[in-house]
C-alpha positions, -999 to 999 in steps of 0.1 A, spaced: 497 -437 -540 532 -449 -532 543 -448 -568 557 -419 -589 541 -385 -587 539 -386 -625 554 -405 -655 571 -380 -677 583 -384 -713 610 -366 -733 607 -362 -771 641 -356 -786 637 -342 -822 674 -343 -829 680 -380 -824 643 -389 -830 641 -408 -797 614 -409 -770 625 -414 -734 596 -424 -712 590 -434 -676 570 -466 -676 551 -477 -645 564 -513 -649 598 -510 -667 613 -478 -654 629 -456 -681 625 -469 -717 639 -456 -750 619 -458 -783 625 -447 -818 599 -422 -827 594 -437 -862 588 -472 -847 559 -462 -825 524 -471 -837 499 -447 -822 461 -454 -818 432 -438 -800 414 -453 -769 381 -437 -760 359 -442 -730 325 -459 -733 292 -441 -731 286 -457 -697 319 -443 -684 310 -409 -698 277 -410 -679 294 -420 -647 320 -392 -650 348 -417 -657 357 -404 -692 394 -406 -700 402 -404 -737 438 -415 -745 463 -418 -773 484 -449 -768 514 -463 -786 533 -495 -789 566 -508 -803 571 -543 -816 603 -561 -824 611 -577 -858 594 -609 -848 562 -590 -840 565 -593 -802 553 -564 -781 582 -545 -766 565 -514 -751 529 -503 -748 523 -470 -731 497 -442 -727 513 -412 -744 486 -385 -743 454 -383 -724 428 -356 -716 402 -353 -689 376 -326 -695 349 -314 -719 372 -316 -749 375 -354 -745 394 -370 -774 398 -336 -792 420 -325 -763 441 -356 -765 444 -352 -803 455 -315 -799 484 -326 -776 493 -354 -800 494 -330 -830 516 -305 -810 541 -333 -804 539 -347 -839 547 -313 -854 575 -308 -829 591 -342 -839 584 -341 -877 582 -306 -890 612 -284 -897 598 -255 -876 581 -278 -851 602 -264 -822 590 -229 -830 554 -240 -832 556 -257 -798 573 -226 -784 544 -204 -795 516 -225 -782 496 -205 -756 494 -233 -730 506 -230 -694 534 -254 -684 530 -274 -652 555 -267 -624 566 -304 -621 601 -308 -634 621 -324 -606 596 -315 -578 563 -324 -563 532 -306 -573 525 -278 -547 493 -277 -526 479 -248 -547 487 -264 -580 470 -296 -568 438 -276 -562 441 -257 -595 444 -290 -614 416 -307 -594 393 -277 -602 402 -277 -639 395 -314 -647 362 -315 -627 346 -282 -636 341 -265 -669 337 -230 -654 344 -211 -622 307 -209 -614 304 -247 -619 334 -252 -596 315 -233 -568 284 -253 -574 301 -287 -571 326 -275 -544 323 -308 -523 336 -327 -554 365 -302 -556 373 -307 -520 372 -345 -524 393 -345 -556 417 -320 -543 423 -338 -510 428 -371 -529 452 -355 -553 472 -340 -525 475 -373 -506 485 -391 -538 512 -366 -547 527 -365 -513 529 -403 -508 546 -407 -542 583 -402 -552 594 -377 -577 608 -394 -609 645 -386 -616 659 -390 -650 692 -410 -653 722 -390 -661 726 -406 -695 691 -393 -705 699 -358 -691 730 -358 -713 711 -369 -744 685 -342 -739 707 -314 -727 695 -281 -740 718 -256 -757 722 -226 -733 718 -203 -763 686 -219 -776 661 -191 -781 631 -214 -780 632 -226 -744 601 -228 -723 601 -243 -688 587 -237 -654 615 -212 -646 604 -187 -673 566 -193 -670 545 -165 -657 534 -170 -620 498 -178 -612 476 -148 -608 457 -141 -575 424 -151 -592 439 -184 -604 450 -192 -569 422 -179 -547 392 -193 -566 403 -230 -564 413 -224 -528 379 -208 -520 360 -237 -537 381 -262 -518 374 -246 -484 337 -241 -494 334 -277 -503 348 -290 -470 325 -265 -451 295 -279 -470 306 -315 -463 311 -308 -426 277 -290 -424 260 -320 -440 277 -345 -417 268 -324 -387 230 -322 -396 230 -359 -404 247 -371 -372 239 -343 -347 217 -366 -328 247 -387 -319 267 -359 -304 
């Protein structure tokens, strides 16, 4: 709460630079070839408590060996665990290093989040809360109170934070050619289907109904 809604990164394959929002340092610039990446996995205890968060982190040192930057680059929450984080890493690696990396990234069948320059909407918050807690729609209905709790927390967090704005010099460095045939962004992404919207909303409302019913039966003697 009261920070940034998210901390985006820009990977520029032309000048081989990475522009990243850091929680502590604002916007930082790194050379792609200078970044040392490594994996960070949650412990078995964290997995059992539902706190699994597998990450790929990276750091940059100066010539004297002093740490300049140390950031979380890719993370994944869900049943894929580290495999999910590695899939994201491999997508970006190919984009930055392979001649046709931009075409490979363009062809990936992965929905883009509607976050560029704006807050996450109420519905998108519920969709994301449902996805990282439940592995299937049926499971989402079973654990609906958790969906309600996570969705409410996510909505409060997003709406008490500020949307990050890239400085003009970063926008200039990363300006996309208007004639680029391999552009994917939130403006040309397909809209959510009715099923993708209504099921998370149903689970969210069902969860709160169950929570209120439990509270009522637990404390009805006090009313």
